[in-house]
Structures are given as C-alpha cells and as structure tokens.
C-alpha positions as a printed NumPy array, in Angstrom:
array([[46.615, 49.078, 54.548],
       [46.834, 50.609, 51.1  ],
       [49.157, 49.065, 48.565],
       [51.548, 51.389, 46.788],
       [54.411, 50.978, 44.369],
       [56.977, 53.247, 42.789],
       [57.047, 53.762, 39.02 ],
       [60.321, 51.818, 38.823],
       [58.439, 48.813, 40.274],
       [55.73 , 48.886, 37.591],
       [57.383, 46.421, 35.187],
       [57.683, 43.796, 37.929],
       [54.101, 44.477, 39.106],
       [52.767, 44.162, 35.543],
       [54.626, 40.872, 35.035],
       [53.302, 39.533, 38.345],
       [49.653, 40.451, 37.791],
       [49.661, 39.428, 34.103],
       [50.779, 35.95 , 35.18 ],
       [47.501, 35.693, 37.103],
       [45.274, 37.037, 34.301],
       [44.029, 35.426, 31.081],
       [46.499, 35.975, 28.226],
       [44.366, 38.632, 26.498],
       [43.615, 40.645, 29.665],
       [45.775, 43.567, 30.783],
       [46.023, 45.383, 34.11 ],
       [44.803, 48.988, 34.125],
       [46.685, 52.194, 34.835],
       [44.   , 54.65 , 35.892],
       [45.164, 58.221, 35.279],
       [43.062, 60.403, 37.595],
       [44.533, 63.752, 36.517],
       [42.669, 66.529, 34.735],
       [42.517, 66.559, 30.924],
       [45.018, 69.435, 30.628],
       [47.521, 67.455, 32.713],
       [47.164, 64.382, 30.496],
       [47.739, 66.601, 27.441],
       [50.855, 68.031, 29.112],
       [52.39 , 64.668, 30.054],
       [51.228, 61.087, 29.695],
       [52.629, 57.601, 30.096],
       [52.804, 55.222, 27.156],
       [50.794, 51.995, 27.609],
       [53.267, 49.125, 27.83 ],
       [51.731, 45.898, 29.068],
       [48.753, 47.73 , 30.555],
       [45.607, 49.497, 29.435],
       [45.695, 53.245, 30.097],
       [42.372, 54.713, 31.243],
       [41.875, 58.432, 31.894],
       [39.18 , 59.301, 34.415],
       [39.543, 62.584, 36.341],
       [39.356, 62.068, 40.091],
       [36.045, 63.856, 40.631],
       [34.296, 61.683, 37.996],
       [35.194, 58.336, 39.549],
       [32.29 , 57.921, 42.015],
       [29.772, 58.372, 39.186],
       [31.754, 56.116, 36.833],
       [32.569, 53.165, 39.098],
       [30.62 , 50.856, 36.781],
       [33.11 , 51.722, 34.008],
       [36.019, 50.25 , 35.964],
       [36.806, 46.515, 35.824],
       [36.506, 44.859, 39.226],
       [38.301, 41.732, 38.024],
       [41.529, 43.419, 36.878],
       [44.344, 45.008, 38.871],
       [44.264, 48.817, 38.769],
       [47.235, 51.098, 39.43 ],
       [46.174, 54.702, 40.06 ],
       [48.305, 57.563, 38.731],
       [48.275, 61.332, 39.269],
       [50.88 , 64.128, 39.32 ],
       [52.717, 63.39 , 42.586],
       [50.713, 60.534, 44.133],
       [48.303, 62.374, 46.442],
       [45.115, 62.245, 44.386],
       [45.857, 58.713, 43.222],
       [46.348, 57.637, 46.859],
       [42.888, 59.017, 47.678],
       [41.371, 57.261, 44.652],
       [43.103, 53.992, 45.579],
       [41.692, 54.228, 49.102],
       [38.222, 54.987, 47.716],
       [38.406, 52.067, 45.251],
       [39.601, 49.689, 47.971],
       [36.613, 50.738, 50.1  ],
       [34.31 , 50.073, 47.125],
       [35.54 , 46.485, 46.796],
       [38.339, 47.015, 44.272],
       [40.822, 45.004, 46.309],
       [43.413, 44.906, 43.508],
       [43.788, 48.712, 43.342],
       [47.235, 50.139, 44.122],
       [48.708, 53.631, 44.128],
       [51.65 , 54.683, 41.968],
       [53.575, 56.633, 44.616],
       [55.272, 59.737, 43.281],
       [52.917, 59.924, 40.291],
       [53.867, 60.871, 36.77 ],
       [56.569, 63.161, 38.136],
       [58.38 , 60.125, 39.566],
       [57.547, 58.135, 36.413],
       [59.525, 60.71 , 34.422],
       [62.433, 60.521, 36.881],
       [62.5  , 56.724, 37.325],
       [61.118, 55.148, 34.131],
       [60.779, 57.414, 31.111],
       [62.631, 60.756, 31.041],
       [60.827, 61.656, 27.79 ],
       [57.659, 62.239, 29.862],
       [57.575, 66.009, 30.517],
       [57.699, 67.184, 34.12 ],
       [55.412, 70.032, 35.097]])
C-alpha cells in the first residue's frame, strides 16, 4: 500500500521524520513537475530539502536520490507524484510518500501565496 499525505499534514510529517533523523539531516520534497511548472509555482523549503527532478528523468537519476532519507513526492495534482512514489517504493525507497493533491492543494491548504495554474 502506498503512503500518501495531504499538504496540510506536511508539518506533522516533517516533525515526525526529523525526530528519527540526525539533527543536520532533512527529509526531501521531490518535485517531479516540468521546469516550466516549477517556474510558475513552487513551494518554499521549510524543514525539508527541495529537489526538482522531472518525472521522466527519475529512472536514470535514482543514484541521485538519498535512500536513507524520507522523500515526499510532489506534482501538480498528485497523479504523477503517486506514480513516482510507487516506482520509488518498488526500487527500495520504502520511506517515499505521495503528497496527495499536489501543489494545487498545497496552495489551498498551506500557502495561498503559491500560484495555482
């Protein structure tokens, strides 16, 4: 079963996973949208490291992702990030979760300054 959380659950998730990590290590929010989408709207790193890696590049760049840190995958509405989360889970990234609703929900639930498109 794939783990998913809503944007309004991110602060609690970050606090939970940071409690299990060394003090200088942050969880990752993996933004799998295209570059133009990231330029249009992006989240502000707050207690996490933000990594942009378009969905189609992930299989070739798996070695660039930390296996020992929790990863929350983000896209526009949650569909692509759900696929990436499933893929990562199948590749042994057992701490990967999907941000359901994507950046659109992030704007609605967490930070209304993030543009909706």
